[in-house]
C-alpha positions in Angstrom: 92.0 142.7 73.7 92.5 139.2 75.1 90.9 138.4 78.5 93.4 137.4 81.2 91.0 137.1 84.2 90.5 133.3 83.7 93.9 132.5 82.3 95.5 129.1 82.9 98.9 129.8 84.2 101.5 127.6 82.2 104.3 125.8 83.9 106.9 127.2 81.5 107.1 130.6 79.9 109.1 132.7 77.4 111.5 135.3 78.6 114.6 137.2 77.4 117.6 136.8 79.7 121.3 137.1 79.9 123.7 134.7 81.6 126.7 137.1 81.5 127.2 140.8 81.4 127.7 142.6 78.1 126.0 144.6 75.4 122.4 143.5 75.6 122.3 143.1 71.8 125.0 140.5 72.2 124.2 138.7 75.5 120.4 138.6 75.5 118.8 135.3 74.5 115.2 134.2 74.3 114.4 131.3 76.6 111.2 129.4 76.0 111.6 127.0 78.9 111.7 129.2 82.0 109.7 128.4 85.1 106.9 130.7 86.1 108.1 132.8 89.1 106.6 131.8 92.4 104.9 134.6 94.4 105.6 135.5 98.0 102.7 136.4 100.4 103.0 140.1 99.6 103.3 139.6 95.8 101.0 139.3 92.8 101.7 137.3 89.6 101.2 139.5 86.6 100.6 138.5 83.0 102.8 141.1 81.3 101.1 142.7 78.3 103.6 145.4 77.6 107.0 146.3 79.0 109.2 149.4 78.5 112.9 149.7 78.1 115.0 152.4 79.9 118.7 153.3 79.7 119.1 151.7 83.1 118.2 148.3 81.6 121.2 148.6 79.2 123.5 149.8 82.0 122.5 146.9 84.2 123.2 144.4 81.4 126.6 146.0 80.8 127.5 145.3 84.5 127.4 148.9 85.8 125.8 147.7 89.0 127.3 144.2 89.3 128.7 144.9 92.8 125.2 145.2 94.2 123.2 143.4 91.5 121.7 140.0 91.6 123.8 137.3 89.9 123.0 136.3 86.3 121.0 134.7 84.7 118.8 137.9 84.8 115.6 138.7 83.0 115.9 142.4 82.5 113.1 145.0 82.5 111.6 147.3 85.2 108.5 148.8 83.7 105.4 146.9 82.7 101.6 146.9 82.4 99.6 143.8 82.7 96.9 141.8 84.4 96.9 140.2 87.9 96.5 136.4 87.6 97.3 135.3 91.1 97.6 137.0 94.5 99.6 136.2 97.7 97.9 135.6 101.0 98.7 139.1 102.4 97.7 141.1 99.3 94.9 143.5 100.0 94.8 146.1 97.2 94.5 143.8 94.1 92.5 140.9 92.9 92.7 138.5 90.0 91.7 140.4 86.8 92.9 143.8 87.9 94.8 145.8 85.2 97.9 147.2 86.8 101.2 149.0 86.0 104.4 149.7 87.8 108.2 149.4 88.1 108.8 145.9 89.5 112.3 146.4 91.0 112.4 148.4 94.3 115.6 150.4 94.7 117.4 150.7 98.0 119.1 153.9 98.7 120.6 155.9 101.6 121.2 159.5 100.8 121.1 162.9 102.4 117.6 164.4 102.1 118.7 167.3 100.0 122.3 168.5 99.6 124.7 166.4 101.6 127.0 163.5 100.9 125.4 160.7 99.0 125.9 157.0 99.8 123.7 155.3 97.3 122.9 151.7 96.4 121.3 152.2 93.0 120.5 148.6 92.5 120.7 146.6 95.7 120.2 143.0 94.7 117.0 143.6 92.7 115.0 140.6 91.6 116.5 138.4 88.9 113.1 138.1 87.0 112.1 141.4 85.4 109.5 142.4 82.9 110.8 141.0 79.6 108.8 137.8 80.2 105.3 136.5 79.8 104.8 136.6 83.6 106.5 138.4 86.5 106.1 138.4 90.3 105.7 141.9 91.9 105.4 143.3 95.4 101.9 144.7 95.9 103.3 148.1 97.1 105.1 148.7 93.8 101.9 148.6 91.7 98.9 150.8 91.0 95.8 150.2 89.0 96.3 151.1 85.3 94.8 154.5 84.4 91.5 153.8 82.8 92.2 156.0 79.8 95.5 154.4 78.9 96.3 151.3 76.8 98.7 148.8 78.2 101.4 150.2 75.9 100.9 153.7 77.1 100.8 152.7 80.8 104.0 150.6 80.5 105.8 153.7 79.3 105.3 155.6 82.5 106.4 154.1 85.8 110.2 154.5 86.2 110.3 157.7 84.2 107.4 159.4 86.0 108.6 158.2 89.4 112.1 159.6 88.7 110.6 162.9 87.4 108.3 163.3 90.3 110.8 162.4 93.1 113.4 164.8 91.6 111.0 167.7 91.5 109.8 166.9 95.0 113.3 167.0 96.3 114.1 170.3 94.7 111.0 171.7 96.5 109.7 173.1 93.2 106.5 175.0 93.9 104.0 177.5 92.4 105.6 180.6 91.0 109.1 179.1 90.6 111.0 178.6 87.3 112.7 175.4 86.0 115.1 174.5 83.2 115.0 170.8 82.0 118.1 169.5 80.3 117.1 166.8 77.8 113.4 167.7 77.7 112.6 165.2 74.9 113.8 162.1 76.7 111.7 159.7 78.8 112.3 161.5 82.1 112.6 165.0 80.7 109.3 164.9 78.8 107.6 164.0 82.1 109.5 166.6 84.1 108.1 169.3 81.9 104.5 168.1 82.3 104.8 167.5 86.0 106.5 170.9 86.7 103.6 172.7 84.9 100.6 170.6 85.9 101.4 169.2 89.3 104.0 171.5 90.9 102.6 174.8 89.3 105.9 176.2 87.9 105.4 179.6 86.5 108.0 179.2 83.7 109.3 176.0 82.2 112.3 176.0 79.9 113.8 172.9 78.3 116.6 171.9 75.9 116.5 169.6 72.8 117.9 169.3 69.3 116.4 171.5 66.5 113.8 169.0 65.3 112.2 168.6 68.8 111.6 172.2 69.8 107.9 172.1 68.8 107.5 168.9 70.7 108.9 170.6 73.9 106.3 173.3 73.5 103.5 170.8 73.0 104.4 169.3 76.4 104.0 172.7 78.0 107.5 174.3 77.8 107.4 178.1 77.7 110.9 178.3 76.3 112.4 175.7 74.0 116.2 176.0 73.7 118.1 174.4 70.8 121.3 173.1 72.3 122.9 172.8 68.9 122.7 176.6 68.5 122.7 178.1 72.1 124.5 177.5 75.3 121.8 177.4 77.9 124.2 178.5 80.7 125.0 181.7 78.8 121.4 182.9 78.7 120.8 186.0 80.8 117.8 184.2 82.4 118.6 182.0 85.4 116.2 179.4 87.0 115.1 178.4 90.5 115.5 174.7 89.6 117.6 173.0 86.9 116.7 169.3 86.3 119.6 167.6 84.5 118.7 164.3 82.8 121.7 164.1 80.6 124.8 164.6 82.8 125.7 168.3 82.3 125.9 169.2 86.0 128.8 171.7 85.7 127.0 173.7 83.0 123.7 173.3 85.0 125.1 175.0 88.0 125.8 178.1 85.9 122.1 178.3 84.9 120.6 178.2 88.4 119.8 181.3 90.5 121.7 181.8 93.8 120.0 179.7 96.4 118.4 177.5 93.7 118.6 173.7 93.2 120.2 171.5 90.6 119.2 167.8 90.5 120.9 165.3 88.3 120.2 161.6 87.6 123.5 161.1 85.6 127.1 161.2 86.8 128.8 162.6 89.9 127.8 165.7 91.8 129.3 168.8 93.4 127.2 171.3 95.5 124.8 172.9 94.9 123.9 169.9 92.7 122.5 166.8 94.3 121.7 163.4 92.9 119.2 160.8 93.9 118.2 157.3 92.9 114.5 156.9 92.3 112.5 154.5 94.4 109.7 152.4 92.9 106.5 153.3 94.7 103.0 152.4 93.7 101.9 155.3 95.9 103.5 157.8 93.5 101.6 156.3 90.6 98.3 156.3 92.6 98.9 160.0 93.5 99.5 160.9 89.8 96.7 158.7 88.3 94.1 161.6 88.5 96.4 163.8 86.5 96.9 161.0 83.9 93.2 160.2 83.7 92.4 163.9 83.2 95.0 163.9 80.4 97.0 166.7 82.1 99.9 164.2 82.1 100.5 162.1 79.0 102.9 159.3 78.3 105.4 159.9 75.5 106.3 156.9 73.3 108.9 157.3 70.5 107.3 157.2 67.0 109.5 154.2 66.1 109.5 152.9 69.7 107.0 150.1 69.8 108.6 146.7 69.2 107.1 143.1 69.3 108.5 140.7 71.8 110.5 138.9 69.1 112.4 142.1 68.3 113.8 143.0 71.8 117.4 143.0 70.4 116.4 145.6 67.8 114.7 147.6 70.6 117.9 147.6 72.7 119.9 148.6 69.6 117.5 151.6 69.1 117.8 152.5 72.7 121.6 152.6 72.3 121.4 155.3 69.6 120.6 157.9 72.3 118.1 159.5 69.9 114.9 158.1 71.5 112.0 160.6 72.1 110.2 159.5 75.3 110.1 155.7 75.8 110.5 152.4 74.0 107.8 149.8 74.6 107.7 146.0 73.9 104.3 144.8 72.8 102.6 142.5 72.5 104.1 139.9 74.8 102.8 136.3 74.1 
């Protein structure tokens, strides 16, 4: 792998950006003449080696969050893994040459801790310069050291999905001895919910839904029960669960699969009690907490078999993301 510790930072860089909202396949353009972002005193400049795409990237480009989003032009991308090449005056955790990973856009949210009314700001003026670029500036608190056993591609696939999975489970108060049903277990978030529920939270029984061809994959992640949603209605099963984690927007059906007094968490669509929704927050501290589980290989990133695209094929990567058939994550690598 190339060494970045003594890199000469260029004055102009390449980045994908859009100047207006729309389908990312139509509005994204490659700009080869963008200025390197300047860092603030609490930020580091990172040479991006790999960046992941998430459904929120497409929704942001489409203008779903335009009322609270930064104004275009915008360089999309939240997740990345790379190397620190410059540090701000107040940065204490990292030094030049450190290999790091994280979700670079911090979310601002205001919601009831568990069940109450939600007043969320899912994207409150996030930074305009994301991770689909050669370099990006990131607040120190959003990053963690890259797990030693992971490649940059593997590390880039984790941050937003694992932070979402972990925070959702934490808010449901999942604990040892409880059962959980994961809707959409083969997706980027769902695949990590299964692993975290089993390995970190100590769930006694983990069930998950997917299409026929992905049932063995669910079991390989640790699911005790793999449910084929094309053949069974999970809400009609006699077994009910302490927690239902809905990653696909089926909250009404989910409430029929939860035990009385249990919790349903969703990350898609509106909510009615006992379901609650949250917007994940980018925290390097969550990554630091989970790094030991990642380095011991109890938690593994999941990258779609067709899901690694070079920087020049970002449009094709977004087109694949739009099919809704992605297993795990899509990663852009290598970035020039």
